[in-house]
N, C-alpha and C positions, 0 to 999 in steps of 0.2 A: 840502163834504166834506173832511175833514183828509187831506192827503197827507203820509204820514211821511218821504219821502225828498227831500233837497235837496243841491246843492253850492254851494260858494262859489268863484266864477269869478275869474280874475285881473283882469278888467275892474272887478268889484265891489270887490276888494282894493285897487285903486289909490287909493281914497279915504283909506286908512289906512297906506300904505307910506312908509318914509323916503325911497325913490327911486321915486316912481310911475311914472316913464318907463321904468324898467329892465324887461327881458324877464322873463317868468316862465311857469309851466306854465298851461295853459288853465284848470285847476281846482287850487285850493290844497288843499281838503278837502271831504269828504263827510259829511252827517249823516243819520243815521236816528233819528227821534224815536219813542220808545216810549209816549208819554202817561203817564198816572198808574200804569199797571199794569207797565210795562217800563222798564228804564233806557234811556236815549239812548246812542247810539254815534257817535263821531266818528273818521274816519280821515284823517289828514294826509299830504300829500306830503312828500318830502324836498328839500333844496336851499336856495338863497337867491334873493333878488330883489335884485340889486346885491349888497351884502354882508349884507343883513338875512336872517335865517332865515325860512322859511315859518311863519306863525302863523294863529292864528284873528282874526277881526275885532276882537272885544273889545266888551264891553258892561257896562252897569250893570243891576242888577235894579230893577224898579219895585216899590215896597211893601217889606215886611219879609221878603223871600225869601232864604232861604240855599241852598247847593248844595255837593255833594261831587263831585269827580272822582276816578275810580279809574283808574290808568295800567296798561294791559295789555301794550303793546308800544312799544318805541322809548325814546328819551332826549329830555329837553326841559327846559323852564323855564316855570313858572307864573308870570304876572306879575299882581299884584293892586295896586290903588290906591283910595284913598277920597278923595273931594274934601272940601275944607274947606266949600264951599257948592255945592249942586247947580246953583245958577243961574250960577256961574262954574267952567266946566270947566278953566280954566287954573291953578287953584290947588289943590294936592294936600296933604291932611293927612298921608298916609302912603302910601309906595311900597315894595312887597316883591317880591323874585324868589325863587323856590324851584326848585332843580335837582330833577328827577323821573326815575325809571327804573321799569321794570315792577314791580308790587307795591306802589307808593306810592300814596297818597291825599292829596288836598289839600282842605281845607275853605275855602269862599268865604262869609264872614259876609254878613249883610244890610249893604247900603250899599257894599260893596266892588265895584268894577269888576274884571274879570279877563279874561285872554286866556292862550292856550296856544301855546308855540313848540316847533317840532320842530327840535332841534339835532343829531339823530342821522342815521345813514346808512341807516335803514329806515323803513317807515311808522310814524308814531306813532298808536297806537290807544288810545282812552280811553272809558270810559263815565261818564254822570253821572245824577243824579236830578232834573234840572230839569223842572218839570211842564208839558210842552207837548203840548197836544191840544185839540181842539174847533175849531169853524168860525171862532172869532176868532183862531186861532193859525196860523202858517205855519211849516212846518219850517225855512225859511230865516230869517225874522225873526219869532220868537215874540213874542206880544203882552206878555209879562212883562219884556221886555228893552228898554233904551234904548240905541240905537245912535248917536243924533245928537250926543251929547257927545264920543264917540270920533271920529266923522267930523269934527266941527268942529275938533278938535285934531290931526287927522291921525294919530291913534294915541295911545298911552299916553305918560307922561312920559319913558320911555327906550325905546329900540329895542334889541332883542337882535340882535347882528351876529356875524359870524365874523371873528375877528382871529387869525392865526397858528394856525388849525386848532382854535380853542377859542371858546366863547361870550364876548362882552363886551357892555358896555351903552354906548350913546351917548345923550346927552341930546337930548330933543326940544325944539328952541328956541322953540316956541310956549307952552310952560309958563312961568308968571311966578313961581311959588312952589312949592316942595316942601319941607315942614317936617321930615319924618322919613323917612329911607331904611334899608332892610335889603336889600343887594345879594346876600345869600346866597353870598357868596364869589366872585361874579362881578365881574371888573375892569371899572372905569369907564374908558372911552377917549375921545378926542375925534375 
C-alpha cells in the first residue's frame, strides 16, 4: 500500500552535503505525495549545514518526464543541471540556478536533474506535479527518480552556500566538466 508521507533525515542527506560531518536538524524536509489526482507538497526547514543552505536531495527523472514546481512560501533557489551523458554524472552540459519566491513557478524539462534550496528565514513550501503513487513508488524515493548519480557526485555541480548573509555558489570539486552555466545573478565564490 502506498504511504503518502515521508521525511528526509539529516542522516540520509549527508550523502549529498558539501560538509557531511557538519551538524544539522534531524529532518531537513517533509514530503506529502498526492499521486496523479493531487499535487505533492514539500515543506523545507530553514538554516544551514556548515555554510550550505538546507536543500532537497536532488534527482534526475527516469524516462521523458517533466515537472513543474509552484512556490507557496519562503525564498530559495532552484538548481537544475543536464548531464552530457547519463553514464558519466561528472560531466554537465548545462547548469542553471533560479532564485524563487512565493508565486513563482519553475519548469523542469525532461532530462534535467533538479533540487530546491531554502535560503530564507521561514519554511519553504512548494507543490509539484510529479506522478508519485502506487505500490512501486515510495513517498521518500519515488520509482520515477534516479538518486544514484547525485549520490555518486555528493550533490550537484555547485553547492548553494551562505556568504555575508546572501546565497553564493561553490563548485563541487568532483565534477570534471561543466559546459554552460547560468548562475541567475548568484555570485560564484571559492
